[in-house]
N, CA, C, O and the ligand as a Tripos MOL2 file, in Angstrom:
@<TRIPOS>MOLECULE
protein
  273   271    69     0     0
PROTEIN
NO_CHARGES

@<TRIPOS>ATOM
      1 N         -63.2450  -31.8930   -4.5860 N.3       1 MET1
      2 CA        -64.4410  -31.0310   -3.7510 C.3       1 MET1
      3 C         -65.3670  -31.9220   -3.0020 C.2       1 MET1
      4 O         -65.6790  -32.9730   -3.5630 O.2       1 MET1
      5 N         -65.7800  -31.7100   -2.0080 N.am      2 THR2
      6 CA        -66.7490  -32.5940   -1.3500 C.3       2 THR2
      7 C         -67.8090  -31.6730   -0.9820 C.2       2 THR2
      8 O         -67.4850  -30.5110   -0.7390 O.2       2 THR2
      9 N         -69.0930  -32.0360   -0.9000 N.am      3 THR3
     10 CA        -70.3550  -31.3300   -0.5340 C.3       3 THR3
     11 C         -70.9170  -32.0610    0.4000 C.2       3 THR3
     12 O         -70.4130  -33.1620    0.6210 O.2       3 THR3
     13 N         -72.0970  -31.6310    1.1790 N.am      4 GLU4
     14 CA        -72.6760  -32.5020    1.9960 C.3       4 GLU4
     15 C         -73.3930  -33.5840    1.0960 C.2       4 GLU4
     16 O         -73.6670  -33.4070   -0.0910 O.2       4 GLU4
     17 N         -73.6430  -34.6640    1.7810 N.am      5 PRO5
     18 CA        -74.5620  -35.8880    1.0680 C.3       5 PRO5
     19 C         -75.8840  -35.3250    0.7610 C.2       5 PRO5
     20 O         -76.4410  -34.5350    1.5230 O.2       5 PRO5
     21 N         -76.4170  -35.7460   -0.4080 N.am      6 LEU6
     22 CA        -77.8410  -35.1920   -0.7090 C.3       6 LEU6
     23 C         -78.8070  -36.5140   -0.1610 C.2       6 LEU6
     24 O         -78.6050  -37.6700   -0.5330 O.2       6 LEU6
     25 N         -79.5900  -36.2220    0.5300 N.am      7 THR7
     26 CA        -80.5090  -37.2660    1.1080 C.3       7 THR7
     27 C         -81.8610  -37.0640    0.5150 C.2       7 THR7
     28 O         -82.4310  -35.9730    0.5230 O.2       7 THR7
     29 N         -82.4030  -38.2600   -0.0490 N.am      8 LEU8
     30 CA        -83.8660  -38.0480   -0.6490 C.3       8 LEU8
     31 C         -84.6090  -39.1720   -0.1440 C.2       8 LEU8
     32 O         -84.1580  -40.2930    0.0920 O.2       8 LEU8
     33 N         -85.7430  -38.7830   -0.0070 N.am      9 THR9
     34 CA        -86.7850  -40.1490    0.1250 C.3       9 THR9
     35 C         -87.6930  -40.4500   -0.8790 C.2       9 THR9
     36 O         -88.3910  -39.6040   -1.4370 O.2       9 THR9
     37 N         -87.6980  -41.7100   -1.1340 N.am     10 VAL10
     38 CA        -88.1620  -42.4150   -2.1270 C.3      10 VAL10
     39 C         -89.1780  -43.4740   -1.7200 C.2      10 VAL10
     40 O         -88.8120  -44.6490   -1.7370 O.2      10 VAL10
     41 N         -90.4490  -43.1570   -1.3490 N.am     11 PRO11
     42 CA        -91.2010  -44.0340   -0.7770 C.3      11 PRO11
     43 C         -91.5170  -45.4970   -1.5120 C.2      11 PRO11
     44 O         -91.7010  -46.5850   -0.9660 O.2      11 PRO11
     45 N         -91.5200  -45.2170   -2.7090 N.am     12 ASP12
     46 CA        -92.0380  -46.5310   -3.6930 C.3      12 ASP12
     47 C         -90.9630  -47.6430   -3.7300 C.2      12 ASP12
     48 O         -91.2770  -48.6860   -4.3050 O.2      12 ASP12
     49 N         -89.7820  -47.5450   -3.2060 N.am     13 MET13
     50 CA        -88.8740  -48.4850   -3.4950 C.3      13 MET13
     51 C         -89.2320  -49.5730   -2.5200 C.2      13 MET13
     52 O         -89.4200  -49.4030   -1.3150 O.2      13 MET13
     53 N         -89.3160  -50.8620   -3.2660 N.am     14 THR14
     54 CA        -89.9110  -51.8040   -2.2160 C.3      14 THR14
     55 C         -88.8340  -53.2630   -2.2490 C.2      14 THR14
     56 O         -88.8710  -54.2170   -1.4720 O.2      14 THR14
     57 N         -87.9990  -53.0660   -3.3010 N.am     15 CYS15
     58 CA        -87.1730  -54.4190   -3.4910 C.3      15 CYS15
     59 C         -85.9620  -54.0720   -4.0700 C.2      15 CYS15
     60 O         -85.7780  -52.9090   -4.4300 O.2      15 CYS15
     61 N         -84.9650  -55.0720   -4.2330 N.am     16 ASP16
     62 CA        -83.5570  -54.7310   -4.9490 C.3      16 ASP16
     63 C         -83.7060  -54.3360   -6.1590 C.2      16 ASP16
     64 O         -82.8590  -53.5380   -6.5590 O.2      16 ASP16
     65 N         -84.8410  -54.7660   -7.1510 N.am     17 HIS17
     66 CA        -85.0010  -54.2680   -8.3730 C.3      17 HIS17
     67 C         -85.0750  -52.5630   -8.3360 C.2      17 HIS17
     68 O         -84.5260  -51.7820   -9.1140 O.2      17 HIS17
     69 N         -85.7590  -52.3230   -7.4120 N.am     18 CYS18
     70 CA        -86.1610  -50.8100   -7.5460 C.3      18 CYS18
     71 C         -84.5940  -49.9750   -6.9670 C.2      18 CYS18
     72 O         -84.1740  -48.8740   -7.3210 O.2      18 CYS18
     73 N         -84.0150  -50.8870   -6.0470 N.am     19 VAL19
     74 CA        -82.4530  -50.1230   -5.4910 C.3      19 VAL19
     75 C         -81.8270  -50.1800   -6.8580 C.2      19 VAL19
     76 O         -81.3490  -49.1060   -7.2230 O.2      19 VAL19
     77 N         -81.7240  -51.1520   -7.6690 N.am     20 GLN20
     78 CA        -80.9060  -51.2850   -8.9080 C.3      20 GLN20
     79 C         -81.2790  -50.1470   -9.9180 C.2      20 GLN20
     80 O         -80.3700  -49.5550  -10.5000 O.2      20 GLN20
     81 N         -82.6170  -49.8180  -10.1470 N.am     21 ALA21
     82 CA        -82.9340  -48.9820  -10.9820 C.3      21 ALA21
     83 C         -82.8520  -47.5350  -10.6890 C.2      21 ALA21
     84 O         -82.8050  -46.7560  -11.6400 O.2      21 ALA21
     85 N         -82.8310  -47.0870   -9.4650 N.am     22 VAL22
     86 CA        -82.5970  -46.0040   -8.9250 C.3      22 VAL22
     87 C         -80.9330  -45.8240   -8.9450 C.2      22 VAL22
     88 O         -80.4320  -44.8220   -9.4570 O.2      22 VAL22
     89 N         -80.2200  -46.7530   -8.4170 N.am     23 THR23
     90 CA        -78.8590  -46.6300   -8.4770 C.3      23 THR23
     91 C         -78.3300  -46.3210   -9.8270 C.2      23 THR23
     92 O         -77.5440  -45.3920  -10.0110 O.2      23 THR23
     93 N         -78.7630  -47.1040  -10.7790 N.am     24 ALA24
     94 CA        -78.3250  -47.0630  -12.3190 C.3      24 ALA24
     95 C         -78.5840  -45.6830  -12.7710 C.2      24 ALA24
     96 O         -77.7100  -45.0300  -13.3410 O.2      24 ALA24
     97 N         -79.9770  -45.1430  -12.4870 N.am     25 GLY25
     98 CA        -80.1030  -43.9520  -12.8550 C.3      25 GLY25
     99 C         -79.3360  -42.8140  -12.3690 C.2      25 GLY25
    100 O         -79.0110  -41.8600  -13.0760 O.2      25 GLY25
    101 N         -79.0390  -42.9640  -11.0360 N.am     26 VAL26
    102 CA        -78.4920  -41.7460  -10.4510 C.3      26 VAL26
    103 C         -76.7100  -41.7530  -10.5180 C.2      26 VAL26
    104 O         -76.0120  -40.7390  -10.5450 O.2      26 VAL26
    105 N         -76.3120  -42.9060  -10.5320 N.am     27 SER27
    106 CA        -75.0140  -43.1910  -10.6330 C.3      27 SER27
    107 C         -74.0020  -42.3460  -11.6780 C.2      27 SER27
    108 O         -72.8800  -41.8700  -11.5070 O.2      27 SER27
    109 N         -74.8380  -42.3710  -12.7530 N.am     28 PRO28
    110 CA        -74.0420  -41.7050  -13.8390 C.3      28 PRO28
    111 C         -73.9850  -40.1580  -13.9140 C.2      28 PRO28
    112 O         -73.3840  -39.6060  -14.8360 O.2      28 PRO28
    113 N         -74.5210  -39.5660  -13.0830 N.am     29 LEU29
    114 CA        -74.8020  -38.1460  -13.0820 C.3      29 LEU29
    115 C         -73.4780  -37.6180  -12.5990 C.2      29 LEU29
    116 O         -72.6630  -38.2720  -11.9490 O.2      29 LEU29
    117 N         -73.3330  -36.2290  -13.0270 N.am     30 PRO30
    118 CA        -72.0540  -35.4780  -12.8390 C.3      30 PRO30
    119 C         -71.8240  -35.1610  -11.3100 C.2      30 PRO30
    120 O         -72.7470  -34.7270  -10.6210 O.2      30 PRO30
    121 N         -70.6550  -35.3750  -10.8410 N.am     31 GLY31
    122 CA        -70.2950  -35.4660   -9.5330 C.3      31 GLY31
    123 C         -70.4850  -36.4600   -8.4300 C.2      31 GLY31
    124 O         -69.8900  -36.4780   -7.3520 O.2      31 GLY31
    125 N         -71.5080  -37.3770   -8.9100 N.am     32 VAL32
    126 CA        -71.7060  -38.5390   -8.1490 C.3      32 VAL32
    127 C         -70.7290  -39.5780   -7.9340 C.2      32 VAL32
    128 O         -70.1970  -40.1890   -8.8610 O.2      32 VAL32
    129 N         -70.4670  -39.8000   -6.5800 N.am     33 GLU33
    130 CA        -69.3390  -40.8020   -6.3500 C.3      33 GLU33
    131 C         -69.9370  -42.1300   -5.8130 C.2      33 GLU33
    132 O         -69.4830  -43.2390   -6.0960 O.2      33 GLU33
    133 N         -71.0080  -41.8990   -5.0050 N.am     34 SER34
    134 CA        -71.8170  -43.0230   -4.4320 C.3      34 SER34
    135 C         -73.0910  -42.8220   -4.3110 C.2      34 SER34
    136 O         -73.5920  -41.7050   -4.1860 O.2      34 SER34
    137 N         -73.8530  -44.1250   -4.3440 N.am     35 VAL35
    138 CA        -75.4580  -43.9510   -4.0810 C.3      35 VAL35
    139 C         -75.7080  -45.0260   -3.2180 C.2      35 VAL35
    140 O         -75.5330  -46.2060   -3.5240 O.2      35 VAL35
    141 N         -76.1870  -44.5480   -1.9600 N.am     36 GLU36
    142 CA        -76.4980  -45.7050   -0.8350 C.3      36 GLU36
    143 C         -77.9730  -45.6080   -0.6150 C.2      36 GLU36
    144 O         -78.4990  -44.5250   -0.3550 O.2      36 GLU36
    145 N         -78.7200  -46.8360   -0.7260 N.am     37 ILE37
    146 CA        -80.0880  -46.6230   -0.5370 C.3      37 ILE37
    147 C         -80.4340  -47.7390    0.5550 C.2      37 ILE37
    148 O         -79.9680  -48.8770    0.4960 O.2      37 ILE37
    149 N         -81.2620  -47.3130    1.5170 N.am     38 ASP38
    150 CA        -81.6310  -48.0270    2.6210 C.3      38 ASP38
    151 C         -83.2990  -48.2210    2.3680 C.2      38 ASP38
    152 O         -84.1040  -47.2940    2.4590 O.2      38 ASP38
    153 N         -83.6140  -49.4930    2.0620 N.am     39 LEU39
    154 CA        -85.0470  -49.8800    1.7430 C.3      39 LEU39
    155 C         -85.9910  -49.8230    3.0640 C.2      39 LEU39
    156 O         -87.1980  -49.6340    2.9170 O.2      39 LEU39
    157 N         -85.4940  -49.9690    4.2010 N.am     40 ASP40
    158 CA        -86.1730  -49.6700    5.3060 C.3      40 ASP40
    159 C         -86.7990  -48.3410    5.7440 C.2      40 ASP40
    160 O         -87.9200  -48.1780    6.2260 O.2      40 ASP40
    161 N         -85.8520  -47.4180    5.4790 N.am     41 THR41
    162 CA        -86.1330  -46.0450    5.5960 C.3      41 THR41
    163 C         -86.5360  -45.2670    4.3360 C.2      41 THR41
    164 O         -86.9780  -44.1210    4.4030 O.2      41 THR41
    165 N         -86.3530  -45.9890    3.0890 N.am     42 LYS42
    166 CA        -86.7350  -45.4280    1.8740 C.3      42 LYS42
    167 C         -85.7650  -44.2270    1.4200 C.2      42 LYS42
    168 O         -85.9770  -43.4770    0.4670 O.2      42 LYS42
    169 N         -84.6850  -44.1910    2.2710 N.am     43 LEU43
    170 CA        -83.6920  -42.9680    1.9360 C.3      43 LEU43
    171 C         -82.7550  -43.5530    0.6350 C.2      43 LEU43
    172 O         -82.5250  -44.7200    0.3150 O.2      43 LEU43
    173 N         -82.3360  -42.3540    0.0540 N.am     44 VAL44
    174 CA        -81.3320  -42.4120   -0.9580 C.3      44 VAL44
    175 C         -80.3580  -41.3920   -0.6880 C.2      44 VAL44
    176 O         -80.6890  -40.2080   -0.6390 O.2      44 VAL44
    177 N         -79.1550  -41.7870   -0.5060 N.am     45 VAL45
    178 CA        -77.9440  -40.7100   -0.1530 C.3      45 VAL45
    179 C         -76.9820  -40.8040   -1.0440 C.2      45 VAL45
    180 O         -76.1680  -41.7250   -1.1070 O.2      45 VAL45
    181 N         -77.0560  -39.7020   -1.8740 N.am     46 VAL46
    182 CA        -75.9600  -39.5650   -2.7460 C.3      46 VAL46
    183 C         -74.6660  -38.4890   -2.3580 C.2      46 VAL46
    184 O         -74.7390  -37.3040   -2.0340 O.2      46 VAL46
    185 N         -73.5910  -39.2700   -2.4990 N.am     47 ARG47
    186 CA        -72.3780  -38.7330   -2.2330 C.3      47 ARG47
    187 C         -71.4590  -38.0350   -3.3300 C.2      47 ARG47
    188 O         -71.4880  -38.4970   -4.4700 O.2      47 ARG47
    189 N         -70.7840  -37.1310   -3.0920 N.am     48 GLY48
    190 CA        -69.8460  -36.6490   -4.2580 C.3      48 GLY48
    191 C         -69.7970  -35.1480   -3.9670 C.2      48 GLY48
    192 O         -69.9930  -34.6030   -2.8810 O.2      48 GLY48
    193 N         -69.4480  -34.4890   -5.3410 N.am     49 GLY49
    194 CA        -69.3430  -32.9290   -5.2520 C.3      49 GLY49
    195 C         -70.1500  -32.3240   -6.1570 C.2      49 GLY49
    196 O         -70.4250  -32.9260   -7.1950 O.2      49 GLY49
    197 N         -70.6110  -31.1600   -5.9300 N.am     50 ASP50
    198 CA        -71.3860  -30.3870   -6.9750 C.3      50 ASP50
    199 C         -72.4760  -31.3190   -7.3850 C.2      50 ASP50
    200 O         -72.5280  -31.4930   -8.6020 O.2      50 ASP50
    201 N         -73.2390  -31.8740   -6.7720 N.am     51 ILE51
    202 CA        -74.4450  -32.7040   -7.2780 C.3      51 ILE51
    203 C         -75.6160  -31.7130   -7.3520 C.2      51 ILE51
    204 O         -75.9700  -30.9740   -6.4330 O.2      51 ILE51
    205 N         -76.2150  -31.8070   -8.6780 N.am     52 ASP52
    206 CA        -77.4860  -31.1720   -8.8050 C.3      52 ASP52
    207 C         -78.5330  -31.8380   -8.4870 C.2      52 ASP52
    208 O         -78.8180  -32.9040   -9.0340 O.2      52 ASP52
    209 N         -79.3270  -31.2210   -7.4410 N.am     53 ARG53
    210 CA        -80.3240  -31.9820   -6.7360 C.3      53 ARG53
    211 C         -81.4610  -32.1460   -7.8850 C.2      53 ARG53
    212 O         -82.0730  -33.2120   -7.9380 O.2      53 ARG53
    213 N         -81.6940  -31.3060   -8.6260 N.am     54 ALA54
    214 CA        -82.8660  -31.3520   -9.5540 C.3      54 ALA54
    215 C         -82.5860  -32.4970  -10.5630 C.2      54 ALA54
    216 O         -83.5220  -33.1730  -10.9910 O.2      54 ALA54
    217 N         -81.1080  -32.7540  -11.0030 N.am     55 ALA55
    218 CA        -80.9680  -33.7080  -11.7850 C.3      55 ALA55
    219 C         -81.1050  -35.1780  -11.3010 C.2      55 ALA55
    220 O         -81.4160  -36.1390  -12.0060 O.2      55 ALA55
    221 N         -80.8370  -35.1830  -10.0710 N.am     56 VAL56
    222 CA        -81.0040  -36.4430   -9.1670 C.3      56 VAL56
    223 C         -82.2940  -36.7980   -9.0110 C.2      56 VAL56
    224 O         -82.6320  -37.9820   -8.9870 O.2      56 VAL56
    225 N         -83.2590  -35.6560   -8.8730 N.am     57 VAL57
    226 CA        -84.6450  -36.0490   -8.8790 C.3      57 VAL57
    227 C         -85.2100  -36.4830  -10.1490 C.2      57 VAL57
    228 O         -86.0850  -37.3410  -10.2580 O.2      57 VAL57
    229 N         -84.6000  -35.7720  -11.2090 N.am     58 ALA58
    230 CA        -85.0490  -36.2320  -12.4500 C.3      58 ALA58
    231 C         -84.7270  -37.5890  -13.0890 C.2      58 ALA58
    232 O         -85.4530  -38.1410  -13.9160 O.2      58 ALA58
    233 N         -83.5640  -38.0700  -12.6220 N.am     59 ALA59
    234 CA        -82.9930  -39.3940  -12.7980 C.3      59 ALA59
    235 C         -83.8550  -40.3520  -12.0870 C.2      59 ALA59
    236 O         -84.3080  -41.3360  -12.6710 O.2      59 ALA59
    237 N         -84.0840  -40.1150  -10.9140 N.am     60 ILE60
    238 CA        -85.1370  -41.0700  -10.0470 C.3      60 ILE60
    239 C         -86.3890  -41.1160  -10.5700 C.2      60 ILE60
    240 O         -87.0390  -42.1600  -10.5290 O.2      60 ILE60
    241 N         -86.9170  -39.8700  -11.1760 N.am     61 ASP61
    242 CA        -88.1650  -39.9210  -11.8770 C.3      61 ASP61
    243 C         -88.1910  -40.8180  -13.0670 C.2      61 ASP61
    244 O         -89.1190  -41.5930  -13.3000 O.2      61 ASP61
    245 N         -87.1340  -40.6800  -13.8040 N.am     62 ASP62
    246 CA        -87.0590  -41.3440  -15.0650 C.3      62 ASP62
    247 C         -86.9140  -42.9140  -15.0140 C.2      62 ASP62
    248 O         -87.2450  -43.7130  -15.8900 O.2      62 ASP62
    249 N         -86.3460  -43.1690  -13.7970 N.am     63 ALA63
    250 CA        -86.3800  -44.7490  -13.3670 C.3      63 ALA63
    251 C         -87.7320  -45.2100  -12.8880 C.2      63 ALA63
    252 O         -88.0190  -46.3780  -12.6260 O.2      63 ALA63
    253 N         -88.5250  -44.1720  -12.8020 N.am     64 GLY64
    254 CA        -90.0650  -44.5840  -12.4850 C.3      64 GLY64
    255 C         -90.3900  -44.3770  -11.1170 C.2      64 GLY64
    256 O         -91.3620  -45.0160  -10.7140 O.2      64 GLY64
    257 N         -89.6810  -43.4750  -10.1290 N.am     65 PHE65
    258 CA        -90.1580  -43.5160   -8.8750 C.3      65 PHE65
    259 C         -90.2160  -41.8360   -8.6260 C.2      65 PHE65
    260 O         -89.5620  -41.0430   -9.3040 O.2      65 PHE65
    261 N         -91.0900  -41.4660   -7.5670 N.am     66 ASP66
    262 CA        -91.2440  -40.2460   -7.0840 C.3      66 ASP66
    263 C         -90.4320  -39.9630   -5.7390 C.2      66 ASP66
    264 O         -90.2950  -40.7440   -4.7970 O.2      66 ASP66
    265 N         -89.9330  -38.6880   -5.8600 N.am     67 VAL67
    266 CA        -89.3050  -38.2930   -4.4910 C.3      67 VAL67
    267 C         -90.0980  -37.6000   -3.5940 C.2      67 VAL67
    268 O         -90.5970  -36.5140   -3.8890 O.2      67 VAL67
    269 N         -90.2590  -38.1550   -2.4950 N.am     68 ALA68
    270 CA        -91.1700  -37.3900   -1.6030 C.3      68 ALA68
    271 C         -90.8890  -35.9320   -1.4570 C.2      68 ALA68
    272 O         -91.6010  -35.2350   -0.7350 O.2      68 ALA68
    273 CU        -88.7560  -53.2130   -6.4900 Cu       69 CU69
@<TRIPOS>BOND
     1     1     2 1
     2     2     3 1
     3     3     4 2
     4     3     5 am
     5     5     6 1
     6     6     7 1
     7     7     8 2
     8     7     9 am
     9     9    10 1
    10    10    11 1
    11    11    12 2
    12    11    13 am
    13    13    14 1
    14    14    15 1
    15    15    16 2
    16    15    17 am
    17    17    18 1
    18    18    19 1
    19    19    20 2
    20    19    21 am
    21    21    22 1
    22    22    23 1
    23    23    24 2
    24    23    25 am
    25    25    26 1
    26    26    27 1
    27    27    28 2
    28    27    29 am
    29    29    30 1
    30    30    31 1
    31    31    32 2
    32    31    33 am
    33    33    34 1
    34    34    35 1
    35    35    36 2
    36    35    37 am
    37    37    38 1
    38    38    39 1
    39    39    40 2
    40    39    41 am
    41    41    42 1
    42    42    43 1
    43    43    44 2
    44    43    45 am
    45    45    46 1
    46    46    47 1
    47    47    48 2
    48    47    49 am
    49    49    50 1
    50    50    51 1
    51    51    52 2
    52    51    53 am
    53    53    54 1
    54    54    55 1
    55    55    56 2
    56    55    57 am
    57    57    58 1
    58    58    59 1
    59    59    60 2
    60    59    61 am
    61    61    62 1
    62    62    63 1
    63    63    64 2
    64    63    65 am
    65    65    66 1
    66    66    67 1
    67    67    68 2
    68    67    69 am
    69    69    70 1
    70    70    71 1
    71    71    72 2
    72    71    73 am
    73    73    74 1
    74    74    75 1
    75    75    76 2
    76    75    77 am
    77    77    78 1
    78    78    79 1
    79    79    80 2
    80    79    81 am
    81    81    82 1
    82    82    83 1
    83    83    84 2
    84    83    85 am
    85    85    86 1
    86    86    87 1
    87    87    88 2
    88    87    89 am
    89    89    90 1
    90    90    91 1
    91    91    92 2
    92    91    93 am
    93    93    94 1
    94    94    95 1
    95    95    96 2
    96    95    97 am
    97    97    98 1
    98    98    99 1
    99    99   100 2
   100    99   101 am
   101   101   102 1
   102   102   103 1
   103   103   104 2
   104   103   105 am
   105   105   106 1
   106   106   107 1
   107   107   108 2
   108   107   109 am
   109   109   110 1
   110   110   111 1
   111   111   112 2
   112   111   113 am
   113   113   114 1
   114   114   115 1
   115   115   116 2
   116   115   117 am
   117   117   118 1
   118   118   119 1
   119   119   120 2
   120   119   121 am
   121   121   122 1
   122   122   123 1
   123   123   124 2
   124   123   125 am
   125   125   126 1
   126   126   127 1
   127   127   128 2
   128   127   129 am
   129   129   130 1
   130   130   131 1
   131   131   132 2
   132   131   133 am
   133   133   134 1
   134   134   135 1
   135   135   136 2
   136   135   137 am
   137   137   138 1
   138   138   139 1
   139   139   140 2
   140   139   141 am
   141   141   142 1
   142   142   143 1
   143   143   144 2
   144   143   145 am
   145   145   146 1
   146   146   147 1
   147   147   148 2
   148   147   149 am
   149   149   150 1
   150   150   151 1
   151   151   152 2
   152   151   153 am
   153   153   154 1
   154   154   155 1
   155   155   156 2
   156   155   157 am
   157   157   158 1
   158   158   159 1
   159   159   160 2
   160   159   161 am
   161   161   162 1
   162   162   163 1
   163   163   164 2
   164   163   165 am
   165   165   166 1
   166   166   167 1
   167   167   168 2
   168   167   169 am
   169   169   170 1
   170   170   171 1
   171   171   172 2
   172   171   173 am
   173   173   174 1
   174   174   175 1
   175   175   176 2
   176   175   177 am
   177   177   178 1
   178   178   179 1
   179   179   180 2
   180   179   181 am
   181   181   182 1
   182   182   183 1
   183   183   184 2
   184   183   185 am
   185   185   186 1
   186   186   187 1
   187   187   188 2
   188   187   189 am
   189   189   190 1
   190   190   191 1
   191   191   192 2
   192   191   193 am
   193   193   194 1
   194   194   195 1
   195   195   196 2
   196   195   197 am
   197   197   198 1
   198   198   199 1
   199   199   200 2
   200   199   201 am
   201   201   202 1
   202   202   203 1
   203   203   204 2
   204   203   205 am
   205   205   206 1
   206   206   207 1
   207   207   208 2
   208   207   209 am
   209   209   210 1
   210   210   211 1
   211   211   212 2
   212   211   213 am
   213   213   214 1
   214   214   215 1
   215   215   216 2
   216   215   217 am
   217   217   218 1
   218   218   219 1
   219   219   220 2
   220   219   221 am
   221   221   222 1
   222   222   223 1
   223   223   224 2
   224   223   225 am
   225   225   226 1
   226   226   227 1
   227   227   228 2
   228   227   229 am
   229   229   230 1
   230   230   231 1
   231   231   232 2
   232   231   233 am
   233   233   234 1
   234   234   235 1
   235   235   236 2
   236   235   237 am
   237   237   238 1
   238   238   239 1
   239   239   240 2
   240   239   241 am
   241   241   242 1
   242   242   243 1
   243   243   244 2
   244   243   245 am
   245   245   246 1
   246   246   247 1
   247   247   248 2
   248   247   249 am
   249   249   250 1
   250   250   251 1
   251   251   252 2
   252   251   253 am
   253   253   254 1
   254   254   255 1
   255   255   256 2
   256   255   257 am
   257   257   258 1
   258   258   259 1
   259   259   260 2
   260   259   261 am
   261   261   262 1
   262   262   263 1
   263   263   264 2
   264   263   265 am
   265   265   266 1
   266   266   267 1
   267   267   268 2
   268   267   269 am
   269   269   270 1
   270   270   271 1
   271   271   272 2
@<TRIPOS>SUBSTRUCTURE
     1 MET1         2 RESIDUE 1 A MET
     2 THR2         6 RESIDUE 1 A THR
     3 THR3        10 RESIDUE 1 A THR
     4 GLU4        14 RESIDUE 1 A GLU
     5 PRO5        18 RESIDUE 1 A PRO
     6 LEU6        22 RESIDUE 1 A LEU
     7 THR7        26 RESIDUE 1 A THR
     8 LEU8        30 RESIDUE 1 A LEU
     9 THR9        34 RESIDUE 1 A THR
    10 VAL10       38 RESIDUE 1 A VAL
    11 PRO11       42 RESIDUE 1 A PRO
    12 ASP12       46 RESIDUE 1 A ASP
    13 MET13       50 RESIDUE 1 A MET
    14 THR14       54 RESIDUE 1 A THR
    15 CYS15       58 RESIDUE 1 A CYS
    16 ASP16       62 RESIDUE 1 A ASP
    17 HIS17       66 RESIDUE 1 A HIS
    18 CYS18       70 RESIDUE 1 A CYS
    19 VAL19       74 RESIDUE 1 A VAL
    20 GLN20       78 RESIDUE 1 A GLN
    21 ALA21       82 RESIDUE 1 A ALA
    22 VAL22       86 RESIDUE 1 A VAL
    23 THR23       90 RESIDUE 1 A THR
    24 ALA24       94 RESIDUE 1 A ALA
    25 GLY25       98 RESIDUE 1 A GLY
    26 VAL26      102 RESIDUE 1 A VAL
    27 SER27      106 RESIDUE 1 A SER
    28 PRO28      110 RESIDUE 1 A PRO
    29 LEU29      114 RESIDUE 1 A LEU
    30 PRO30      118 RESIDUE 1 A PRO
    31 GLY31      122 RESIDUE 1 A GLY
    32 VAL32      126 RESIDUE 1 A VAL
    33 GLU33      130 RESIDUE 1 A GLU
    34 SER34      134 RESIDUE 1 A SER
    35 VAL35      138 RESIDUE 1 A VAL
    36 GLU36      142 RESIDUE 1 A GLU
    37 ILE37      146 RESIDUE 1 A ILE
    38 ASP38      150 RESIDUE 1 A ASP
    39 LEU39      154 RESIDUE 1 A LEU
    40 ASP40      158 RESIDUE 1 A ASP
    41 THR41      162 RESIDUE 1 A THR
    42 LYS42      166 RESIDUE 1 A LYS
    43 LEU43      170 RESIDUE 1 A LEU
    44 VAL44      174 RESIDUE 1 A VAL
    45 VAL45      178 RESIDUE 1 A VAL
    46 VAL46      182 RESIDUE 1 A VAL
    47 ARG47      186 RESIDUE 1 A ARG
    48 GLY48      190 RESIDUE 1 A GLY
    49 GLY49      194 RESIDUE 1 A GLY
    50 ASP50      198 RESIDUE 1 A ASP
    51 ILE51      202 RESIDUE 1 A ILE
    52 ASP52      206 RESIDUE 1 A ASP
    53 ARG53      210 RESIDUE 1 A ARG
    54 ALA54      214 RESIDUE 1 A ALA
    55 ALA55      218 RESIDUE 1 A ALA
    56 VAL56      222 RESIDUE 1 A VAL
    57 VAL57      226 RESIDUE 1 A VAL
    58 ALA58      230 RESIDUE 1 A ALA
    59 ALA59      234 RESIDUE 1 A ALA
    60 ILE60      238 RESIDUE 1 A ILE
    61 ASP61      242 RESIDUE 1 A ASP
    62 ASP62      246 RESIDUE 1 A ASP
    63 ALA63      250 RESIDUE 1 A ALA
    64 GLY64      254 RESIDUE 1 A GLY
    65 PHE65      258 RESIDUE 1 A PHE
    66 ASP66      262 RESIDUE 1 A ASP
    67 VAL67      266 RESIDUE 1 A VAL
    68 ALA68      270 RESIDUE 1 A ALA
    69 CU69       273 GROUP 0 **** ****
């Protein structure tokens, strides 16, 4: 099953460390197949099926970042 990609803005990401932390937090969530992060636009694009937006936001929060 495929759903629309989930796109979130995480303004505080500034470097590869941030990218790795967010990726590591979001990747294990149910339904997540890929996590793409663009540091220039501060966008996190999560692809997969049946992804729980609240769980993604919580995982990003746990990694130490706020979702705009
Ligand atoms: Cu960083």
